[in-house]
Structure formats: structure tokens, C-alpha cells
N, C-alpha and C positions, 0 to 999 in steps of 0.2 A: 707556276707555268707561267713564259716568259711570251708566249703566243698564244693562240686561241684558234681552234678549226671549227670554220665556218662551212655551209653546203653552200657553194657556190652555184648558183641558176644554168650558168652557162658551160659547168663542167662534166653534166653528164652523171651526175650525184657524186662526184668525188668529193671532198675535202680540199678546200685552201686553207694557208696556215697566212693570218693574216700578223700584221706586225702591230702592235701597241704603241699607241700613239711617243713620241719623244716626251720626257719632262723637260719640261723648261726652268730654268733657274728662274727662281722670283726677282722682280727687279729689287726690293730693299736690299736681298743678297748680291748683286751688279755692284749696286751702290757703294755698298759696304766693300767690297773685294777691291773696285775703282779709287775707293776713297782709302786703300790701305795701299794701294799700288802708288798713288800719289804721295805719302807719307813715306812712301821709301827710296822713291824717285829723289826727293829734296833730301831726306836723311842720307843720301850719298853722296847728293851736290853739296850740300851742305859741310859733310866731313873730307871732300875733296878740295873745296875752295877756302873751309877756314873761314868761311860767313853764318855764323850763329842766326844768324837776323834771318833767314829761311825759315825756319820751324820755332822762333821764339813765343813766348807769351806776346808780349807786346804787338807783335805781327800779326798775331790768331786774333787778340782782341780788335787790333784796330781793323783787318780783312773782316770780321762780322757786322761792324758797327757800319760801314759802306758797303756790303753787300746785303744788307737791309732792303734800300730804297729798289736796287736792280731786281732783287727779288721780288717783292711787292709790286714795283711795275711788270715784271713779267707774269706774275701770278695774275694781272689785270689783263695781260693780252691772253693769254690762256682764256680767260672765260671770254674774251670777246671776238676772238676766232674760232672756238670750239662753237661759237653760233653761228660762227660765217659772215663774221665781221672782222676786217682787219683794222686795226687799233693803230695806225701811225702818231697817232694824236699824244700819244700817253704821255711824251715832254712837256706836253702843253698842259695836261692836265696833273701833271707831279709839278710844276709850277703852281699850278692855284693852288694845289695843295699847299707850300711850301708859305705862301702869304695867309692861305689861311691858318695855316696851322699858328704863325707869331700874333695874328691876332687874334685869334679865342686863346691863348695860353696866356697873350700881355693882359686881358679882361678877365677871363675865368679860371686858369691854372692851366696845368697840360692836357688834362681830359677834355677840357671842354677845346683847348686845341687841337687834339685829335679827330673829336667831333668833327668841327671846323673843317679840318684838312680832307676829310671823307667826304663832306658836303660839297664843299668845292670843286673835289676833284670829280667828284659825281654827277654834278651840274655838265661838267666839261663832255662828262657820258654820254648824257642826256642830250645835250648837245648834236655830238656825234652820231646818236641815232637817230635825232629828228634829220637828220641831213641825209643818210643811208640810207636808213630803212627806210620812213616815210616818204621821202621824195627821191628816193635812189639817185642822188650823188654819188658819184664817186668816190671809192672808199680813202684814196691814197689822195683825191684830191681836198677831198676833208681832213682828214687827218691832219694836213699839211696847213691847211687853215686854223683848226682847231690849234695848233703847237703857236702859230702866229698871233693867237686871238690870247690864246692864255698869259703870253710874254708879255702884249699889248696891255690885257688887263690887271697884270700883277705889278706894272711898271704905273697907270695909273693911278689903282689904288694904294700903293707904297709912296705915290707922290701926295695923295690924297689924306691918306690917315696916317701915316709915320712920320711925316715932313717936321709938323708942328712935336713931334714928341722925341724927336731924334736929332732931328736939324739934319738930317741926311735921306733924300729920296729914295736911294739905296739900300737903304740898312733902318732895321726894324730896329726900337728899342730892346735893350736886354728883355728877354721875358724865361720864364722857370724852364729848367728840365725835370725828364723824369729821374727819379730817384733807383740807382742802383741796389744788386744786391749780390753777392758771391754765395759758393758752396765752401765757404770759409775752412772743413773738415778735407772737401775732396783739395781744395786750392793747395792745402801746405803740402799735402800727399807729392802732387805732381809734381809741389816746385821742387822739393825734394829729389825726385827721379829729373827733373831736367837737369839741375845742379851736378848733376853724378857725370852728365857728358857719356852718356853711350849710345853707341849709334842705335838708330831707329827706338830704342825705348826713350830715352831725352828728347827726343824730336817729337814722340806721342806726344811724350808726357805735355811738353810744351804748348802744342798745339791745341788739346784737351784742356790746359789747364786757361789758356785765353778765351774758350767758349765757353767756361765758367766763372769767370771772373767779372764784377762789375755788369753784370746782364740787368738790361730795363726791362720793365713790363712790355713793352711795346716789343724789342724782342722776341720776347718768347707769345705773343700774340701772331705776330708775323710767321715764325716757324711754324707755330699749330696752323696755320691758316691750308700750307703746304698739305697736309693729310685732309684738311677737313674740305679742302676745294677737291681732291681725289676723290674722298665719301659719299659727297655732295653729287660730282658728274660722273662717276661713274656706276654708284650703287644706290642711288635713288631714283624714284620714278622722272619726277623735275630732271635731272640731269642726262636720263636718256634722250628725254625731248627735246632737251637745250640742243643736246648735241646730234640730236638728227637735224637739226634747224641746219647746222655746218658741214654736213655730210649730202641729204636731198629734203630742203625745204618744200619741195612740191608736194613727194611722197610723205613726208611727215604732215603738211595741210590735209593730204589726202587720207591719213588716218585720225584727224580732227584735233591736232596740235595749232595753239596759236602760234603764229612762226611771229609775226610781228609782236606780241605780246613777251617770247620767251628773248627776242635779239632783245629788245628794250630793255629787259628785268637785265641780262647779260653786260648790256653798254651800262647802264649804271653802276654794278656792280665794279666793272672793268672800271670806270673814273674813280669809282671810290678809293679802289686798291691803291690806284695811280697816287689819290693824294694821299693816302694811307705813308707811301713811299716819298711824296715830300715831308711830308711830319717828321718822317725820320731821319733824315737832316738839320730839321729845325729842333726837334724837342731831345735829342738823345743827349747826353754828357759827352763832352769832346768835341760837340759837334758848333757851328756857329748858329748867330740868329738870322735871321732872313736877311739875304742879300739879294741884289740884283744877280742873274745869271747864276746863283748857288747850285744847279741841278746838273750842269756840267754835261749836258745829252745822255744822261744815266736812262732818261726812257727810252733813247734808243739803244741803250747795253743791255736794257730790263727784256725790249723785245728781240734781241741777240738770243739772249740769255733761253728764250722761249723756243724761237727755233734751234738752238744748238739741244735742248729737251727734248726735239721731236714732238712739241705741242704736248707734251705729259709732265704732271706736278714734280715727279723723281727728277726726271731730268732736267727741267729748268734748275731744279735748289741745287745741283751738279754745277751750273754753268753759271748761276748767279755766284756761287762760291767760290770759283774758279777767277770769273772776273773782280768778285770784290775782292778777293787776294790778291789779285796783280796790284788792285790799286792801293791795296795795303802797303805792300810790301817796299811800291817805291814811294810812299810816306815815312814808312819806319826805318828803310835802309839805304834809299837811296840809287844811285846809278851802281853802287857797289852790288847791293844785293839783286838789281835786275839782272849783272851779268852772270852772278850766280845762277839766276832763275835760268838763262839762256843754256847754262853749260847743264843744268838739271833737264832743260829741252831736250838737249841731245841724245843725254841717257836714254830719255825715253822714248825720242825716234829710233835709238839703235835696238831696243826690244820691240818695237813695231816691226822694223826691218825685218829683223830675223823672224817674227810669228808670219810677216808676207813671204820668205824666203822659203818656209815650211809649208804654208801652202800654194807655193810656186805660181804667186804672185808678183811678177818677176819687173812689170812696170810699175806699180806701187812700189815696190822694194827700191827700185833704181831710183824714184822719186822721195824715197824718203832717206834714201843714202845722199843724194843733193842738199836737200833740205838741212840735213844732221852738217854736213860737212860748211855750209853759208853760215848756222849758225857758231859752230866750234869756231870759226875764221873768225867771227865778230867778238866772240870771246877772247881768244887766243891773242890778237890785235890790240884792244882796248884796255887801260887798267881800267877806265871808267869812261860812262856817257855822257855823253852830253846834254846838259843840263835842262836844254828848253826842250828836248825828247822825252825825259824820263815821265812828265807828268801823264801824258799819252801812253801811258806801257799799256794800261787796261784795253785802249784803243786799239794798239797792235794785237794785243791776245784775242781779241774780238775777232777780228780781222780773218786772222790765221786759222781760228777753228771755226770758223763759219764754212772757211774753205776749206779744212778737213773734211769737215761734216757734213758737206752739201749732198754726198753719195747716197745718204743712208733717210734723209728728211722724208718725210708722210703728211702733208699737212692735212686739214679736213677738205674733201672735195669741192664744196660749195664755199670756200673762202674766198671773199671778196666778192662774189656771182651779184648781179645784181637781182632783185627777186620782187614781182609783184602778186599780190594775190590773185587767187585765179588761174593763173598764164599758167603754162606745162615751159 
């Protein structure tokens, strides 16, 4: 039976059919569908433009490496904001992590570097917690101060420690990197499929091949932290209490939750994750040793990925993948590949316009047509993009995506609210 007959108290003894609740598509299935749709769009764009870089193994591998710091910063932002603390200071904590990773790795190896990065980032998170939780400093002001402090402290420590070793206050001496591992049996098969140049199949094979080739332990840890964060925050008593601090700390306090303690724990974890994101820039093969301004605003992009993901682990994983792909594409293919990506965006907008027309959302459809027309005009009138703009591809994608996604966002209700124990 699809409906249940229940006795209605207001119907004089008659039975009223009750509709069963609608079945919701699981989040993991939605993510898989969106992922396949993205691969399909890229496959069509690659075939139409003749730019195979869009779905090549090299692009996917580079995108994975560049997505990791964004993903880890986004997870750090998730832990903080689910506890009600806005963490604009992710960039500064990430900078501290880059210095800590280089210092620890130089003296004790890659694992010591990773632990050192987490500790330095966690110290930044602890400082942000002292300012915002204990002293009720405005979260934005404290976050900006943490960013400036992190930059200044890293400069000072680099000048103090690295100058005698490397002769350069802006760069560390060479540090060891994580070893990488490949699923050889799977990689060979995927390489053969990629070489066949079949639409969608070869494109999917190229992307998957980049994800299973030369993978570092830090990469596997970072990806594993996504489901771990979900299980802890949504499936444990501790996670429920932590999230209640971000929704209604007064009610949580009335039920015996130590709001201050949970906010402090969340901020230390948040800073540690941001520091780990800094470590991924230093300790992964293919990346540089410690450099001044190495993060290149990735902490802010991580915060944008968290917002794009609607403060959910699965969503921010998709956001980090998108921004990391945009960053990796401009490195692997340059302006020609970025132009081809614009063509893919036109295709995606055409699909969205068709959906909006089906739903009779005329204004949204009209805006989609205007956006698609503008992107196609840029693609049609240019053979290449200015070299000065190409490095900012991920930043442009961040702005566009946040503008599109802003209508469906639902942050924690008490996110950024000042709280004092015992107050209503």
C-alpha cells in the first residue's frame, strides 16, 4: 500500500488517507550523479574544442594535489562554524602550518613535519578561540588579526631559522616529501582506456587514472577525514552537542552542555586541519618547499568551498574538487584549457536553463541565457586568455559559484553570535 488510512479526530470517525513521506535521494548518490554530469560536460567540451587537457591524467593528478589544502581548510571551517565560531583566520593558520611543516620535516622527516604543521595550526585556532569565546571579540576582527599575525610570525621565524640554513629568509632549505603510491594494475587499464579516445569513457578513465596514480599518504588521510568528520559531527553524542553550540548555545547550556569547552575543542581541531592544509603545500611531491606567500589565499577559497557545500562534509568535498580542478587546469593547460572550460560552462548553463524553463522559472532561465551568452562571447572572441589572468582562474570560479549558490545556503543559526555563559 502506498497510503495509510488513519482515524482523524476532526472528521467524525471517517478515515483520511495520509500520504507517505517522500523518499529523499541519499547525499552520496546526489554527489555521484553530479560528478558524472560534470564528467559528461567536460567530455563534450573536450570533444568539441579538441582540448584533451580537460580530462587528462595529468590535469586530474594536479587538481587532486591542489584541492587538498582547500579541502582541509574547508573541513577546518566546518568544525569551527558548526560550533558557532566564524573562522576567517584559516589563511593565517594555514600559513603557520606551512612554516611548521618545513621546520619539522627538515629536522625529523615528513611525519614530524605533518605533526608540527598540525600543532602550529592548532595554536592559531586556540588563539582565535581565546579571543572570540573567552573575550567575546568580534569573530571577523579576530580572524583578520589571526591572518596578519600568522603571516608576521611565519616571516619572523623564517628569517630567524631558515636564513642561516638556506641563505634566503623567504625560503626554507630542501625538505623531504611524502612517498607516493600507485594502483598499478588499475592505472595500466585506465591508461589504455584513455588512449582509446572514446567520448566519456576515455575522459572518465583519464580523471580516475589521475586519482589513483602517485597518491601520497597525506592525500588518503585528507580524503578519509571527510567521512570521519561526518560520522563524528552527525552520528556521535559529542558531535550533536558541538553542533547544538552553533545552533542555540543558550539552549545547549540549559541542557548541561559545556558550550565553552566544545567551542574550544572545535577551534583547536579547526586550526589543526588548516595547518595540515599548509603541510600539503610543503610535503607533497610536486610542491615547493616553504615559500613566503605560499598559500596564495587558499584559506579563503577553502572557506568559500565550505559555504558552497552548505556547511556539510560532502558538499565541501565537491567545492574543493571544483576549485582544485580550476587551479590545476590552468597549471596543466594554460589559457587554452581555461577557454575550453568556459565552453563547458556554456553547456552546463544550457542544461540549467532547460531545467528552469521546465520548472517555469522564467527569471532564472533568462539570467542563465545571459550568462551563457557572455561566456560564449568570451570563448568565441579569444584564442587565448591573458597570462596575467590565468593564475586567478580558481578565484574567479569561487566568486561565480558563490554568487550562484547563495540562494540555497543555510548556515548554523548562531554562527558568529557572541555568547556569554548564563546570558539569555
